[in-house]
C-alpha positions, 0 to 999 in steps of 0.5 A, spaced: 968 421 798 968 421 805 965 416 810 962 418 816 961 413 822 954 415 826 952 412 832 945 408 831 943 411 838 944 418 839 946 420 831 952 424 833 959 423 828 964 418 831 968 418 825 969 422 819 974 417 814 977 420 807 979 412 806 975 406 808 978 402 813 976 397 818 970 399 823 974 395 828 979 400 828 975 406 828 971 404 834 976 401 838 979 408 838 974 410 843 974 403 847 968 400 843 963 406 846 960 412 843 964 418 846 958 422 846 953 417 849 956 411 852 953 406 847 957 400 846 959 399 838 959 392 835 962 392 829 958 386 826 951 391 827 952 397 823 949 400 816 952 403 811 949 409 807 954 412 802 953 418 798 958 421 793 958 427 789 
């Protein structure tokens, strides 16, 4: 199962993870902002939608 991290503002994928890791690690890679629209990403404000086969 893989996990997608998607921007809540523009809907673009920020990361695709094969293994779950702290969201802070994912957001810090892009300076805490969405690389597509520039929206500030907050690790405390997110939702999780997991779909597996």
